[in-house]
Structures are given as structure tokens and as C-alpha cells.
N, C-alpha and C positions, 0 to 999 in steps of 0.2 A: 544246705547253702538258705541262706535267706534271699527272697525278692525284691526290689525297684517295686514298688506301686508306681503307676502311670502318673498318680499325683507325686513325687517324689521327682520322678523325669520332666512331671511339665514345669516345677520350680524349680529342680535343675540350669532348666532352657530357659527358664526366664531369668536365672541367672545370668549365666553368659550373654541375653541378651543385651540386657543391663549392667554388666562386664564393658561390652563392648560400645556400645556408646557413650558410654563412660569414657574410655577410650580412646574414644577417635575427637570428643570433646578435650579431652584433655589434650591429645598430639597431633589437634589439626583443625591449629586455631584457626581465623578471619585473620589473615591480615592488611589494613589498610596502613596510606599512604596520604598526609593533610598539610599543607602550606597555615604557616603562620608564618603570621607579619607582626611585628610593634614599630612605633616612631614614637618619637622625644622630642622637644624643639629646648635645647639648650642654649644660652646666653652668649652670643659669640664676645671673645677679647678679641680677634683681632680679623685685619684686612686686607685684601690688596687690591691697589686701584691702578689700572691703567688705563693711559688715555695718549692722543697725536696730538700732533701742530701741525702747521703748515704755511708755507709764506712760497710767493711767487713772484719771480723778476724778469725781468729782461738778460740779463746776466747771467750765468749759474755762478761766478764765483760767490755773486754777492748775494746769490739765493741763500750758495749752501753758508754764510759768513750771515746771514740773518737767520734760516733754524737756526745755527747754533747759539747763537745770542735770545733768542725766543726759545730755547731750552735751557740755556741757563736761568731765564726768569720764570718757567715755570719750576725746574728744580726749586728756586727759591719762597716761591709759594710750597709747593709740600713741607720742608723744612719749615716754614713760619708757620705752619697746622701741626709737626707736630714727627714728621717724618725725620729720619734721621740721615743726613747729608749722603753719607758713604751707604747707606742703601738704598739709595736712588737709583737703578738704572736707567740708563740715554742709549737709545739703538743706534746703532748706526745711521747717519740722515743717509735718504734716499735721492735723488732729483733726478727727473723726467721732463720730458720737453712736450708739453698743452696748451692748449689756449692762453693765449695773454704771456706766449713767454715759459719759462724754467719752471718748475712748480718742485717744491720739495716738500717732503713730510717726516716724521719722531717721534719718538715712541718711546714718553717713559711709564716710568712703575715705583714701587715701592708700598713697603707694610706698617701699620700702624697700628695701636693699639686704642684711638681713638673711636671706635665701633660709631657711637653716637653721634660722630659729628659728618660721615660721611654723603648723608647727603646736601650738607651745606657747602663740605669743598668739593661735589660735582656743580653746582652751581657758581662754585667761585671759578674750577677750575675751566668752562666756560666763557665766564665772564670776561677772564683772562687769556681768551684765544684758541682754545681748546678746539676741535675740529670734532673729534668724537671723546667719551671717558667711555671705557666700561663697567658696564654691572662689577663691582664689590664684590669678590670675594668671601664671602666670610670664613672665620673657621673657627675654632676653642679649642687650649691648650688639654683639656680632662677630652678629649675621646673616646678614652679607656672608660672611663666610668660612663660615660652617655653612652657608649656601644653597647656597657652590660645593661644598664636599665632599658634597652630597644630589646635585648633579645630575650630577658625575663617576659617581656610585654608577648615576644611573637611566638617565646614558647607557650605563654598560657591560654593565646592567644589558638595554637595547634591543640593544645590539650580539650577544650571547650570544644573546638568543632569534632576532639574526636566521638568526646565524653556527647555529643550528639547523633551520631550513624552509631555506638554501642547500642543505644537508648531504639532507634530504628530497628536498629538485626536481635532488640531482645540479650544483649551479652552484657554479662555481668560483671565481668573484671575485665580491666586493659595492663598492657606492658609496656612503658614503651624499649623499644630497640634499634633506634636507630633516629641521629639527627644530622641532616646534611644542609651548611647554609646555601639559600640561593642567590644566582647572582646576582638580582634583586636590592641587596643588603648593598647602601650606601653606610662604605667602612672605613675611607680617605677623605682628612679634614677637603684637598681639595674636589672632590666631589658636593659635598655639603653644602646643598643650597638656601638662602636665605628664603626667610618664609614672608609671606605675602602678610600676613595680620601680629605686631606685635607683641610680647608677652608684656602684660603689667606684674611687678611684684611689688608690693606692700611692704616699706621701707616705715617705718616710726608708722607716722601718721601720714606721708604722700604716698601718693603712688607713681613710679618711673616706671617710663617705659624704655624696655630697652628693645635692640635688634637680636633676633635669632635663626639659629641652623637648623637643622630637622635631623632627627641620624634614628638614622632607620635597619633594621634587619628584619633578612626575611628567611627560614630556615620549612624546609620539605621533613618532618618528623615520621614514621615509621613505630606502626605501635600492633600490638597481637592480640585481637579479641575473645575470651571466654567465655 
């Protein structure tokens, strides 16, 4: 019977160790979770505006009549500036006793696609008697398109972060195994915020400033690293 020499035994032991290390490397990868964030600015194509009017009078009946007349005047201001009359919303007037007599307040609002005129309209509403004009809420009809673009940026951001982790941990391979959207995503038109800096687009030789909204997506991605 042929005996196994010590050298062969040593070779077998080394082979077992190598196979064990490879098995641990393959079947016990490092699992990491990273957050990716993406944001794009989209041109707004509609705006919702709301404002409040008020009146004071010694007679409760007169103050209610005054506030209703003023509401019709302000509604006409909106119609003259591109709002559809049937889409202008008027609240029920509120009458309370205050200093100087009875105080009546009423709110109006509507939606327009003349986004570029919002600053002018705000000033006009104050000039015509509004006591408060809310910040317009901007939105875009192509929400899905901009959400997709923001998601691509979020995934790219997450991939960049995990690549840095892999390099620091001396890992050669990575695989995406899970994606979960974070609560930080802004995915509804009603939650989009107005950009502080207008975007300028080139149209021929003319620069046109546009109001924009920010569409953002945040994702938590899970990777396995080897």
C-alpha cells in the first residue's frame, strides 16, 4: 500500500484551507446599506394661488354684503389674468366682532398655467385689497418623467457611495440586492417646492427665465460585497 508522504499531507491541508477561505469569501459577503439622493429641477406649468380679503363695518349685514362684493371684484381680477371663472373657489365668509365693529374675512383661490405671471399677480392682488397672499404652489404635468430622472440620479449616488466603501474594504465585486424608497422623496406635485433660483433655458438667441419646481427621490439600497 502506497503511503502518503508528509509533503502531500501538507498540500492537502493547504488545499483545504484555500477552499475554506474561498467558501467563506463567496458565501459570507459583506452586506452594506447606503442612501442615495437625486434631485432635478423641472419647469413648472401650473400654479395654485390662494389669498384672503377682509372688511370692517358697524353692521353685520353690511359687512357681509361688502365682503361678498369685494370677493366678486377679486374673482374678476383672477379671470382677467387667465383663470377660468368656474374654477375660482370662494370660501364661506366669516364674520366676527372685533375692534372697530364687525370684521369679515373670506378666502379665494384658483389654478392657472400662467406661471411666469405669479409675481405680478401677487402684487396686483395686494393692490386691489387682499390682506394676505399665500406662496403659490407650483406643479408640473410631467411629474413621472422628472421622478424617473431623479431616481436615476439617486441610484447613481448610491452606487458611487457603495463603490467607495468597497474600495475601503478591499472588495472587488458588488451586487445590488435591495432598493427601498426613503420617506425623504418628494413625489407628489402638491409637495413640490418652488426653486429659489429660476432656471434659464436657451431658445434661439433668447434666454428665458422660468419658475421651476424641485423633484427629489431618496432611496436606501442594499449591496453585497465580495
